Backbone atoms as SQL, in Angstrom:
CREATE TABLE atoms (id INTEGER PRIMARY KEY, chain TEXT, resi INTEGER, resn TEXT, atom TEXT, x REAL, y REAL, z REAL);
INSERT INTO atoms VALUES
  (1, 'A', 1, 'MET', 'N', -28.542, 11.731, -9.274),
  (2, 'A', 1, 'MET', 'CA', -27.384, 12.000, -10.086),
  (3, 'A', 1, 'MET', 'C', -27.553, 11.258, -11.402),
  (4, 'A', 2, 'SER', 'N', -27.262, 11.926, -12.491),
  (5, 'A', 2, 'SER', 'CA', -27.380, 11.267, -13.782),
  (6, 'A', 2, 'SER', 'C', -26.313, 10.196, -13.912),
  (7, 'A', 3, 'GLY', 'N', -26.612, 9.174, -14.705),
  (8, 'A', 3, 'GLY', 'CA', -25.725, 8.029, -14.850),
  (9, 'A', 3, 'GLY', 'C', -24.374, 8.349, -15.448),
  (10, 'A', 4, 'ASP', 'N', -24.299, 9.400, -16.257),
  (11, 'A', 4, 'ASP', 'CA', -23.023, 9.711, -16.899),
  (12, 'A', 4, 'ASP', 'C', -22.193, 10.728, -16.122),
  (13, 'A', 5, 'LEU', 'N', -22.722, 11.252, -15.009),
  (14, 'A', 5, 'LEU', 'CA', -21.971, 12.243, -14.237),
  (15, 'A', 5, 'LEU', 'C', -20.657, 11.694, -13.693),
  (16, 'A', 6, 'PRO', 'N', -20.624, 10.491, -13.070),
  (17, 'A', 6, 'PRO', 'CA', -19.315, 9.986, -12.606),
  (18, 'A', 6, 'PRO', 'C', -18.297, 9.867, -13.733),
  (19, 'A', 7, 'ALA', 'N', -18.732, 9.420, -14.902),
  (20, 'A', 7, 'ALA', 'CA', -17.804, 9.294, -16.034),
  (21, 'A', 7, 'ALA', 'C', -17.280, 10.655, -16.467),
  (22, 'A', 8, 'ARG', 'N', -18.157, 11.660, -16.494),
  (23, 'A', 8, 'ARG', 'CA', -17.717, 13.005, -16.872),
  (24, 'A', 8, 'ARG', 'C', -16.768, 13.581, -15.834),
  (25, 'A', 9, 'LEU', 'N', -17.051, 13.350, -14.555),
  (26, 'A', 9, 'LEU', 'CA', -16.155, 13.826, -13.501),
  (27, 'A', 9, 'LEU', 'C', -14.788, 13.160, -13.614),
  (28, 'A', 10, 'LEU', 'N', -14.780, 11.858, -13.860),
  (29, 'A', 10, 'LEU', 'CA', -13.508, 11.142, -13.991),
  (30, 'A', 10, 'LEU', 'C', -12.710, 11.625, -15.193),
  (31, 'A', 11, 'ASP', 'N', -13.402, 12.012, -16.251),
  (32, 'A', 11, 'ASP', 'CA', -12.705, 12.540, -17.428),
  (33, 'A', 11, 'ASP', 'C', -11.961, 13.832, -17.106),
  (34, 'A', 12, 'HIS', 'N', -12.464, 14.593, -16.124),
  (35, 'A', 12, 'HIS', 'CA', -11.864, 15.878, -15.783),
  (36, 'A', 12, 'HIS', 'C', -10.950, 15.823, -14.568),
  (37, 'A', 13, 'ALA', 'N', -10.933, 14.723, -13.860),
  (38, 'A', 13, 'ALA', 'CA', -10.020, 14.568, -12.719),
  (39, 'A', 13, 'ALA', 'C', -8.670, 14.139, -13.281),
  (40, 'A', 14, 'VAL', 'N', -7.660, 14.973, -13.126),
  (41, 'A', 14, 'VAL', 'CA', -6.392, 14.725, -13.807),
  (42, 'A', 14, 'VAL', 'C', -5.339, 14.063, -12.920),
  (43, 'A', 15, 'THR', 'N', -5.545, 14.045, -11.621),
  (44, 'A', 15, 'THR', 'CA', -4.549, 13.460, -10.728),
  (45, 'A', 15, 'THR', 'C', -5.049, 12.120, -10.184),
  (46, 'A', 16, 'PRO', 'N', -4.143, 11.237, -9.792),
  (47, 'A', 16, 'PRO', 'CA', -4.570, 9.979, -9.169),
  (48, 'A', 16, 'PRO', 'C', -5.417, 10.222, -7.916),
  (49, 'A', 17, 'LEU', 'N', -5.073, 11.244, -7.134),
  (50, 'A', 17, 'LEU', 'CA', -5.857, 11.588, -5.951),
  (51, 'A', 17, 'LEU', 'C', -7.278, 11.979, -6.343),
  (52, 'A', 18, 'GLY', 'N', -7.413, 12.813, -7.349),
  (53, 'A', 18, 'GLY', 'CA', -8.726, 13.253, -7.808),
  (54, 'A', 18, 'GLY', 'C', -9.560, 12.121, -8.366),
  (55, 'A', 19, 'ARG', 'N', -8.941, 11.254, -9.153),
  (56, 'A', 19, 'ARG', 'CA', -9.679, 10.137, -9.758),
  (57, 'A', 19, 'ARG', 'C', -10.180, 9.159, -8.696),
  (58, 'A', 20, 'LEU', 'N', -9.346, 8.834, -7.724),
  (59, 'A', 20, 'LEU', 'CA', -9.781, 7.922, -6.666),
  (60, 'A', 20, 'LEU', 'C', -10.867, 8.574, -5.813),
  (61, 'A', 21, 'THR', 'N', -10.727, 9.858, -5.526),
  (62, 'A', 21, 'THR', 'CA', -11.731, 10.569, -4.744),
  (63, 'A', 21, 'THR', 'C', -13.070, 10.588, -5.467),
  (64, 'A', 22, 'VAL', 'N', -13.062, 10.867, -6.757),
  (65, 'A', 22, 'VAL', 'CA', -14.307, 10.867, -7.542),
  (66, 'A', 22, 'VAL', 'C', -14.935, 9.476, -7.519),
  (67, 'A', 23, 'ALA', 'N', -14.147, 8.446, -7.714),
  (68, 'A', 23, 'ALA', 'CA', -14.700, 7.092, -7.733),
  (69, 'A', 23, 'ALA', 'C', -15.322, 6.732, -6.387),
  (70, 'A', 24, 'LEU', 'N', -14.637, 7.047, -5.308),
  (71, 'A', 24, 'LEU', 'CA', -15.184, 6.712, -3.988),
  (72, 'A', 24, 'LEU', 'C', -16.450, 7.504, -3.688),
  (73, 'A', 25, 'ALA', 'N', -16.457, 8.786, -4.044),
  (74, 'A', 25, 'ALA', 'CA', -17.609, 9.632, -3.736),
  (75, 'A', 25, 'ALA', 'C', -18.773, 9.415, -4.699),
  (76, 'A', 26, 'ALA', 'N', -18.500, 9.446, -5.996),
  (77, 'A', 26, 'ALA', 'CA', -19.576, 9.410, -6.990),
  (78, 'A', 26, 'ALA', 'C', -20.074, 8.000, -7.296),
  (79, 'A', 27, 'VAL', 'N', -19.189, 7.037, -7.262),
  (80, 'A', 27, 'VAL', 'CA', -19.590, 5.667, -7.591),
  (81, 'A', 27, 'VAL', 'C', -20.063, 4.916, -6.349),
  (82, 'A', 28, 'HIS', 'N', -19.353, 5.115, -5.241),
  (83, 'A', 28, 'HIS', 'CA', -19.652, 4.343, -4.029),
  (84, 'A', 28, 'HIS', 'C', -20.332, 5.151, -2.927),
  (85, 'A', 29, 'ALA', 'N', -20.563, 6.445, -3.144),
  (86, 'A', 29, 'ALA', 'CA', -21.244, 7.320, -2.178),
  (87, 'A', 29, 'ALA', 'C', -20.546, 7.352, -0.819),
  (88, 'A', 30, 'VAL', 'N', -19.223, 7.357, -0.837),
  (89, 'A', 30, 'VAL', 'CA', -18.442, 7.459, 0.392),
  (90, 'A', 30, 'VAL', 'C', -18.350, 8.943, 0.756),
  (91, 'A', 31, 'SER', 'N', -18.569, 9.270, 2.006),
  (92, 'A', 31, 'SER', 'CA', -18.543, 10.668, 2.438),
  (93, 'A', 31, 'SER', 'C', -17.124, 11.226, 2.414),
  (94, 'A', 32, 'GLY', 'N', -17.016, 12.544, 2.357),
  (95, 'A', 32, 'GLY', 'CA', -15.709, 13.197, 2.388),
  (96, 'A', 32, 'GLY', 'C', -14.939, 12.853, 3.649),
  (97, 'A', 33, 'HIS', 'N', -15.621, 12.805, 4.785),
  (98, 'A', 33, 'HIS', 'CA', -14.957, 12.440, 6.044),
  (99, 'A', 33, 'HIS', 'C', -14.385, 11.025, 5.961),
  (100, 'A', 34, 'ASP', 'N', -15.187, 10.090, 5.466),
  (101, 'A', 34, 'ASP', 'CA', -14.696, 8.715, 5.355),
  (102, 'A', 34, 'ASP', 'C', -13.539, 8.597, 4.379),
  (103, 'A', 35, 'ILE', 'N', -13.610, 9.323, 3.264),
  (104, 'A', 35, 'ILE', 'CA', -12.518, 9.291, 2.287),
  (105, 'A', 35, 'ILE', 'C', -11.226, 9.795, 2.929),
  (106, 'A', 36, 'ARG', 'N', -11.317, 10.880, 3.688),
  (107, 'A', 36, 'ARG', 'CA', -10.137, 11.476, 4.315),
  (108, 'A', 36, 'ARG', 'C', -9.523, 10.577, 5.376),
  (109, 'A', 37, 'THR', 'N', -10.322, 9.754, 6.037),
  (110, 'A', 37, 'THR', 'CA', -9.819, 8.980, 7.176),
  (111, 'A', 37, 'THR', 'C', -9.496, 7.526, 6.859),
  (112, 'A', 38, 'ILE', 'N', -9.624, 7.102, 5.600),
  (113, 'A', 38, 'ILE', 'CA', -9.215, 5.743, 5.227),
  (114, 'A', 38, 'ILE', 'C', -7.719, 5.617, 5.469),
  (115, 'A', 39, 'ARG', 'N', -7.318, 4.513, 6.049),
  (116, 'A', 39, 'ARG', 'CA', -5.892, 4.250, 6.273),
  (117, 'A', 39, 'ARG', 'C', -5.411, 3.217, 5.260),
  (118, 'A', 40, 'THR', 'N', -4.128, 3.259, 4.974),
  (119, 'A', 40, 'THR', 'CA', -3.594, 2.299, 4.000),
  (120, 'A', 40, 'THR', 'C', -3.848, 0.864, 4.465),
  (121, 'A', 41, 'ALA', 'N', -3.817, 0.635, 5.768),
  (122, 'A', 41, 'ALA', 'CA', -4.069, -0.711, 6.297),
  (123, 'A', 41, 'ALA', 'C', -5.519, -1.147, 6.089),
  (124, 'A', 42, 'ASP', 'N', -6.418, -0.195, 5.816),
  (125, 'A', 42, 'ASP', 'CA', -7.830, -0.512, 5.591),
  (126, 'A', 42, 'ASP', 'C', -8.097, -0.971, 4.166),
  (127, 'A', 43, 'VAL', 'N', -7.124, -0.804, 3.287),
  (128, 'A', 43, 'VAL', 'CA', -7.272, -1.185, 1.880),
  (129, 'A', 43, 'VAL', 'C', -6.630, -2.551, 1.681),
  (130, 'A', 44, 'ASP', 'N', -7.425, -3.494, 1.215),
  (131, 'A', 44, 'ASP', 'CA', -6.931, -4.841, 0.940),
  (132, 'A', 44, 'ASP', 'C', -7.143, -5.114, -0.547),
  (133, 'A', 45, 'LEU', 'N', -6.119, -4.838, -1.339),
  (134, 'A', 45, 'LEU', 'CA', -6.241, -5.015, -2.784),
  (135, 'A', 45, 'LEU', 'C', -6.393, -6.478, -3.168),
  (136, 'A', 46, 'ALA', 'N', -5.803, -7.386, -2.394),
  (137, 'A', 46, 'ALA', 'CA', -5.925, -8.814, -2.698),
  (138, 'A', 46, 'ALA', 'C', -7.389, -9.268, -2.596),
  (139, 'A', 47, 'ARG', 'N', -8.107, -8.748, -1.611),
  (140, 'A', 47, 'ARG', 'CA', -9.525, -9.089, -1.446),
  (141, 'A', 47, 'ARG', 'C', -10.437, -8.111, -2.173),
  (142, 'A', 48, 'GLY', 'N', -9.888, -6.968, -2.585),
  (143, 'A', 48, 'GLY', 'CA', -10.688, -5.962, -3.267),
  (144, 'A', 48, 'GLY', 'C', -11.651, -5.249, -2.341),
  (145, 'A', 49, 'THR', 'N', -11.180, -4.935, -1.119),
  (146, 'A', 49, 'THR', 'CA', -12.054, -4.293, -0.144),
  (147, 'A', 49, 'THR', 'C', -11.389, -3.085, 0.508),
  (148, 'A', 50, 'VAL', 'N', -12.242, -2.235, 1.059),
  (149, 'A', 50, 'VAL', 'CA', -11.815, -1.115, 1.895),
  (150, 'A', 50, 'VAL', 'C', -12.702, -1.154, 3.129),
  (151, 'A', 51, 'GLU', 'N', -12.080, -1.089, 4.300),
  (152, 'A', 51, 'GLU', 'CA', -12.838, -1.050, 5.550),
  (153, 'A', 51, 'GLU', 'C', -12.893, 0.376, 6.058),
  (154, 'A', 52, 'PHE', 'N', -14.055, 0.749, 6.583),
  (155, 'A', 52, 'PHE', 'CA', -14.237, 2.074, 7.161),
  (156, 'A', 52, 'PHE', 'C', -14.390, 1.935, 8.659),
  (157, 'A', 53, 'ARG', 'N', -13.723, 2.806, 9.393),
  (158, 'A', 53, 'ARG', 'CA', -13.727, 2.777, 10.850),
  (159, 'A', 53, 'ARG', 'C', -14.820, 3.674, 11.412),
  (160, 'A', 54, 'ARG', 'N', -16.024, 3.497, 10.963),
  (161, 'A', 54, 'ARG', 'CA', -17.133, 4.330, 11.426),
  (162, 'A', 54, 'ARG', 'C', -17.498, 4.006, 12.863),
  (163, 'A', 55, 'SER', 'N', -17.799, 2.800, 13.102),
  (164, 'A', 55, 'SER', 'CA', -18.155, 2.315, 14.435),
  (165, 'A', 55, 'SER', 'C', -18.170, 0.792, 14.355),
  (166, 'A', 56, 'LEU', 'N', -18.475, 0.167, 15.441),
  (167, 'A', 56, 'LEU', 'CA', -18.565, -1.293, 15.413),
  (168, 'A', 56, 'LEU', 'C', -19.941, -1.695, 14.951),
  (169, 'A', 57, 'PRO', 'N', -20.125, -2.662, 14.111),
  (170, 'A', 57, 'PRO', 'CA', -19.059, -3.315, 13.352),
  (171, 'A', 57, 'PRO', 'C', -18.558, -2.407, 12.234),
  (172, 'A', 58, 'ARG', 'N', -17.374, -2.665, 11.786),
  (173, 'A', 58, 'ARG', 'CA', -16.799, -1.860, 10.704),
  (174, 'A', 58, 'ARG', 'C', -17.584, -2.082, 9.417),
  (175, 'A', 59, 'HIS', 'N', -17.524, -1.079, 8.564),
  (176, 'A', 59, 'HIS', 'CA', -18.203, -1.154, 7.268),
  (177, 'A', 59, 'HIS', 'C', -17.170, -1.559, 6.218),
  (178, 'A', 60, 'THR', 'N', -17.489, -2.576, 5.435),
  (179, 'A', 60, 'THR', 'CA', -16.575, -3.036, 4.382),
  (180, 'A', 60, 'THR', 'C', -17.187, -2.746, 3.026),
  (181, 'A', 61, 'LEU', 'N', -16.414, -2.072, 2.191),
  (182, 'A', 61, 'LEU', 'CA', -16.815, -1.755, 0.828),
  (183, 'A', 61, 'LEU', 'C', -16.076, -2.694, -0.120),
  (184, 'A', 62, 'CYS', 'N', -16.834, -3.386, -0.956),
  (185, 'A', 62, 'CYS', 'CA', -16.228, -4.240, -1.986),
  (186, 'A', 62, 'CYS', 'C', -16.020, -3.382, -3.234),
  (187, 'A', 63, 'LEU', 'N', -14.782, -3.326, -3.675),
  (188, 'A', 63, 'LEU', 'CA', -14.442, -2.491, -4.824),
  (189, 'A', 63, 'LEU', 'C', -14.709, -3.223, -6.120),
  (190, 'A', 64, 'GLU', 'N', -15.374, -2.536, -7.030),
  (191, 'A', 64, 'GLU', 'CA', -15.507, -3.106, -8.362),
  (192, 'A', 64, 'GLU', 'C', -14.182, -2.883, -9.088),
  (193, 'A', 65, 'GLN', 'N', -14.018, -3.459, -10.244),
  (194, 'A', 65, 'GLN', 'CA', -12.738, -3.481, -10.949),
  (195, 'A', 65, 'GLN', 'C', -12.163, -2.086, -11.200),
  (196, 'A', 66, 'PHE', 'N', -13.002, -1.136, -11.577),
  (197, 'A', 66, 'PHE', 'CA', -12.510, 0.192, -11.924),
  (198, 'A', 66, 'PHE', 'C', -11.930, 0.909, -10.707),
  (199, 'A', 67, 'THR', 'N', -12.672, 0.939, -9.588),
  (200, 'A', 67, 'THR', 'CA', -12.176, 1.608, -8.392),
  (201, 'A', 67, 'THR', 'C', -10.983, 0.867, -7.812),
  (202, 'A', 68, 'HIS', 'N', -10.983, -0.459, -7.941),
  (203, 'A', 68, 'HIS', 'CA', -9.837, -1.260, -7.498),
  (204, 'A', 68, 'HIS', 'C', -8.582, -0.819, -8.244),
  (205, 'A', 69, 'ARG', 'N', -8.708, -0.633, -9.555),
  (206, 'A', 69, 'ARG', 'CA', -7.561, -0.200, -10.364),
  (207, 'A', 69, 'ARG', 'C', -7.096, 1.198, -9.945),
  (208, 'A', 70, 'LEU', 'N', -8.047, 2.106, -9.685),
  (209, 'A', 70, 'LEU', 'CA', -7.685, 3.460, -9.255),
  (210, 'A', 70, 'LEU', 'C', -7.002, 3.446, -7.893),
  (211, 'A', 71, 'ALA', 'N', -7.457, 2.589, -6.985),
  (212, 'A', 71, 'ALA', 'CA', -6.818, 2.472, -5.669),
  (213, 'A', 71, 'ALA', 'C', -5.394, 1.952, -5.814),
  (214, 'A', 72, 'ALA', 'N', -5.212, 0.949, -6.670),
  (215, 'A', 72, 'ALA', 'CA', -3.866, 0.406, -6.906),
  (216, 'A', 72, 'ALA', 'C', -2.961, 1.459, -7.535),
  (217, 'A', 73, 'GLU', 'N', -3.499, 2.236, -8.479),
  (218, 'A', 73, 'GLU', 'CA', -2.718, 3.306, -9.110),
  (219, 'A', 73, 'GLU', 'C', -2.328, 4.360, -8.078),
  (220, 'A', 74, 'TRP', 'N', -3.277, 4.731, -7.185),
  (221, 'A', 74, 'TRP', 'CA', -2.964, 5.726, -6.165),
  (222, 'A', 74, 'TRP', 'C', -1.873, 5.214, -5.232),
  (223, 'A', 75, 'LEU', 'N', -1.980, 3.968, -4.779),
  (224, 'A', 75, 'LEU', 'CA', -0.969, 3.430, -3.866),
  (225, 'A', 75, 'LEU', 'C', 0.410, 3.410, -4.515),
  (226, 'A', 76, 'SER', 'N', 0.460, 3.055, -5.778),
  (227, 'A', 76, 'SER', 'CA', 1.727, 3.056, -6.502),
  (228, 'A', 76, 'SER', 'C', 2.269, 4.481, -6.623),
  (229, 'A', 77, 'TYR', 'N', 1.418, 5.414, -6.978),
  (230, 'A', 77, 'TYR', 'CA', 1.796, 6.832, -7.109),
  (231, 'A', 77, 'TYR', 'C', 2.276, 7.365, -5.761),
  (232, 'A', 78, 'ARG', 'N', 1.514, 7.065, -4.696),
  (233, 'A', 78, 'ARG', 'CA', 1.860, 7.543, -3.348),
  (234, 'A', 78, 'ARG', 'C', 3.240, 7.044, -2.943),
  (235, 'A', 79, 'HIS', 'N', 3.504, 5.770, -3.187),
  (236, 'A', 79, 'HIS', 'CA', 4.809, 5.198, -2.816),
  (237, 'A', 79, 'HIS', 'C', 5.939, 5.796, -3.661),
  (238, 'A', 80, 'ARG', 'N', 5.670, 5.979, -4.938),
  (239, 'A', 80, 'ARG', 'CA', 6.685, 6.534, -5.836),
  (240, 'A', 80, 'ARG', 'C', 7.000, 7.988, -5.485),
  (241, 'A', 81, 'ARG', 'N', 5.966, 8.793, -5.191),
  (242, 'A', 81, 'ARG', 'CA', 6.155, 10.217, -4.911),
  (243, 'A', 81, 'ARG', 'C', 6.612, 10.501, -3.490),
  (244, 'A', 82, 'ARG', 'N', 6.170, 9.678, -2.536),
  (245, 'A', 82, 'ARG', 'CA', 6.460, 9.932, -1.116),
  (246, 'A', 82, 'ARG', 'C', 6.880, 8.645, -0.415),
  (247, 'A', 83, 'PRO', 'N', 7.997, 8.056, -0.828),
  (248, 'A', 83, 'PRO', 'CA', 8.398, 6.761, -0.264),
  (249, 'A', 83, 'PRO', 'C', 8.745, 6.814, 1.220),
  (250, 'A', 84, 'ALA', 'N', 9.096, 7.970, 1.728),
  (251, 'A', 84, 'ALA', 'CA', 9.471, 8.081, 3.141),
  (252, 'A', 84, 'ALA', 'C', 8.279, 8.413, 4.042),
  (253, 'A', 85, 'SER', 'N', 7.087, 8.487, 3.471),
  (254, 'A', 85, 'SER', 'CA', 5.917, 8.862, 4.264),
  (255, 'A', 85, 'SER', 'C', 5.586, 7.782, 5.292),
  (256, 'A', 86, 'THR', 'N', 5.376, 8.227, 6.519),
  (257, 'A', 86, 'THR', 'CA', 4.941, 7.318, 7.587),
  (258, 'A', 86, 'THR', 'C', 3.498, 7.584, 7.970),
  (259, 'A', 87, 'ASN', 'N', 2.838, 8.494, 7.258),
  (260, 'A', 87, 'ASN', 'CA', 1.447, 8.810, 7.542),
  (261, 'A', 87, 'ASN', 'C', 0.589, 7.590, 7.193),
  (262, 'A', 88, 'PRO', 'N', -0.213, 7.100, 8.139),
  (263, 'A', 88, 'PRO', 'CA', -0.988, 5.886, 7.890),
  (264, 'A', 88, 'PRO', 'C', -2.223, 6.102, 7.024),
  (265, 'A', 89, 'HIS', 'N', -2.591, 7.352, 6.740),
  (266, 'A', 89, 'HIS', 'CA', -3.776, 7.605, 5.930),
  (267, 'A', 89, 'HIS', 'C', -3.515, 7.264, 4.469),
  (268, 'A', 90, 'LEU', 'N', -4.535, 6.751, 3.813),
  (269, 'A', 90, 'LEU', 'CA', -4.415, 6.389, 2.402),
  (270, 'A', 90, 'LEU', 'C', -4.093, 7.614, 1.557),
  (271, 'A', 91, 'LEU', 'N', -4.852, 8.672, 1.755),
  (272, 'A', 91, 'LEU', 'CA', -4.647, 9.889, 0.976),
  (273, 'A', 91, 'LEU', 'C', -3.766, 10.847, 1.755),
  (274, 'A', 92, 'VAL', 'N', -2.672, 11.224, 1.152),
  (275, 'A', 92, 'VAL', 'CA', -1.761, 12.185, 1.759),
  (276, 'A', 92, 'VAL', 'C', -1.438, 13.256, 0.728),
  (277, 'A', 93, 'SER', 'N', -1.049, 14.394, 1.234),
  (278, 'A', 93, 'SER', 'CA', -0.629, 15.494, 0.366),
  (279, 'A', 93, 'SER', 'C', 0.855, 15.733, 0.613),
  (280, 'A', 94, 'GLN', 'N', 1.401, 16.675, -0.096),
  (281, 'A', 94, 'GLN', 'CA', 2.801, 17.031, 0.099),
  (282, 'A', 94, 'GLN', 'C', 3.029, 17.467, 1.548),
  (283, 'A', 95, 'MET', 'N', 2.046, 18.156, 2.131),
  (284, 'A', 95, 'MET', 'CA', 2.191, 18.656, 3.500),
  (285, 'A', 95, 'MET', 'C', 1.992, 17.557, 4.545),
  (286, 'A', 96, 'THR', 'N', 1.036, 16.649, 4.328),
  (287, 'A', 96, 'THR', 'CA', 0.716, 15.657, 5.362),
  (288, 'A', 96, 'THR', 'C', 1.567, 14.399, 5.286),
  (289, 'A', 97, 'ALA', 'N', 2.207, 14.160, 4.154),
  (290, 'A', 97, 'ALA', 'CA', 2.949, 12.915, 3.967),
  (291, 'A', 97, 'ALA', 'C', 4.047, 12.723, 5.007),
  (292, 'A', 98, 'LEU', 'N', 4.753, 13.788, 5.342),
  (293, 'A', 98, 'LEU', 'CA', 5.878, 13.670, 6.267),
  (294, 'A', 98, 'LEU', 'C', 5.631, 14.342, 7.612),
  (295, 'A', 99, 'ASP', 'N', 4.413, 14.792, 7.859),
  (296, 'A', 99, 'ASP', 'CA', 4.080, 15.435, 9.129),
  (297, 'A', 99, 'ASP', 'C', 4.117, 14.384, 10.238),
  (298, 'A', 100, 'PRO', 'N', 4.899, 14.588, 11.287),
  (299, 'A', 100, 'PRO', 'CA', 5.024, 13.588, 12.348),
  (300, 'A', 100, 'PRO', 'C', 3.735, 13.366, 13.140),
  (301, 'A', 101, 'ASP', 'N', 2.767, 14.290, 13.017),
  (302, 'A', 101, 'ASP', 'CA', 1.486, 14.121, 13.710),
  (303, 'A', 101, 'ASP', 'C', 0.508, 13.266, 12.906),
  (304, 'A', 102, 'HIS', 'N', 0.867, 12.900, 11.681),
  (305, 'A', 102, 'HIS', 'CA', 0.071, 12.030, 10.808),
  (306, 'A', 102, 'HIS', 'C', -1.368, 12.503, 10.605),
  (307, 'A', 103, 'PRO', 'N', -1.562, 13.758, 10.215),
  (308, 'A', 103, 'PRO', 'CA', -2.935, 14.229, 10.011),
  (309, 'A', 103, 'PRO', 'C', -3.540, 13.661, 8.736),
  (310, 'A', 104, 'ALA', 'N', -4.861, 13.640, 8.695),
  (311, 'A', 104, 'ALA', 'CA', -5.562, 13.306, 7.453),
  (312, 'A', 104, 'ALA', 'C', -5.445, 14.505, 6.515),
  (313, 'A', 105, 'VAL', 'N', -5.617, 14.284, 5.231),
  (314, 'A', 105, 'VAL', 'CA', -5.604, 15.405, 4.299),
  (315, 'A', 105, 'VAL', 'C', -6.772, 16.324, 4.613),
  (316, 'A', 106, 'ARG', 'N', -6.592, 17.583, 4.344),
  (317, 'A', 106, 'ARG', 'CA', -7.665, 18.551, 4.580),
  (318, 'A', 106, 'ARG', 'C', -8.734, 18.400, 3.513),
  (319, 'A', 107, 'ILE', 'N', -9.947, 18.754, 3.873),
  (320, 'A', 107, 'ILE', 'CA', -11.052, 18.688, 2.912),
  (321, 'A', 107, 'ILE', 'C', -10.752, 19.589, 1.720),
  (322, 'A', 108, 'GLY', 'N', -10.034, 20.691, 1.942),
  (323, 'A', 108, 'GLY', 'CA', -9.657, 21.575, 0.846),
  (324, 'A', 108, 'GLY', 'C', -8.746, 20.904, -0.160),
  (325, 'A', 109, 'THR', 'N', -7.905, 19.983, 0.316),
  (326, 'A', 109, 'THR', 'CA', -7.037, 19.224, -0.591),
  (327, 'A', 109, 'THR', 'C', -7.870, 18.350, -1.510),
  (328, 'A', 110, 'LEU', 'N', -8.892, 17.711, -0.947),
  (329, 'A', 110, 'LEU', 'CA', -9.773, 16.882, -1.779),
  (330, 'A', 110, 'LEU', 'C', -10.538, 17.750, -2.775),
  (331, 'A', 111, 'ARG', 'N', -11.062, 18.871, -2.310),
  (332, 'A', 111, 'ARG', 'CA', -11.800, 19.766, -3.212),
  (333, 'A', 111, 'ARG', 'C', -10.905, 20.251, -4.340),
  (334, 'A', 112, 'GLY', 'N', -9.646, 20.544, -4.028),
  (335, 'A', 112, 'GLY', 'CA', -8.716, 21.021, -5.044),
  (336, 'A', 112, 'GLY', 'C', -8.368, 19.959, -6.077),
  (337, 'A', 113, 'ALA', 'N', -8.498, 18.692, -5.686),
  (338, 'A', 113, 'ALA', 'CA', -8.184, 17.600, -6.612),
  (339, 'A', 113, 'ALA', 'C', -9.371, 17.232, -7.508),
  (340, 'A', 114, 'LEU', 'N', -10.556, 17.723, -7.136),
  (341, 'A', 114, 'LEU', 'CA', -11.761, 17.390, -7.897),
  (342, 'A', 114, 'LEU', 'C', -11.951, 18.348, -9.043),
  (343, 'A', 115, 'PRO', 'N', -12.582, 17.868, -10.120),
  (344, 'A', 115, 'PRO', 'CA', -12.864, 18.759, -11.244),
  (345, 'A', 115, 'PRO', 'C', -13.919, 19.798, -10.844),
  (346, 'A', 116, 'ARG', 'N', -13.860, 20.931, -11.441),
  (347, 'A', 116, 'ARG', 'CA', -14.821, 22.020, -11.151),
  (348, 'A', 116, 'ARG', 'C', -16.160, 21.732, -11.746);
């Protein structure tokens, strides 16, 4: 991947969901499955880390300043837009935020948030 591709993708990602998804995928090489299954409890902004529940031992990603800021912006946006959401997943959509089964966002939701 060329060095300027993540920057170009971020320039075209217009939503907080899209920007955080691009940063996790393009900057940190996090898979779509892992991005979809991150839980809010796995994000520790004070330590600047995200834990992935792949298997034992868990995988911990240290966030650099830019992705840390995008994660904080997403959490603020998520709380502001969906304050009643009980879904434990970090990324939620309008449909999954209040679903009592607490599903992860669909891969199509992530694709729709990414720039073409």
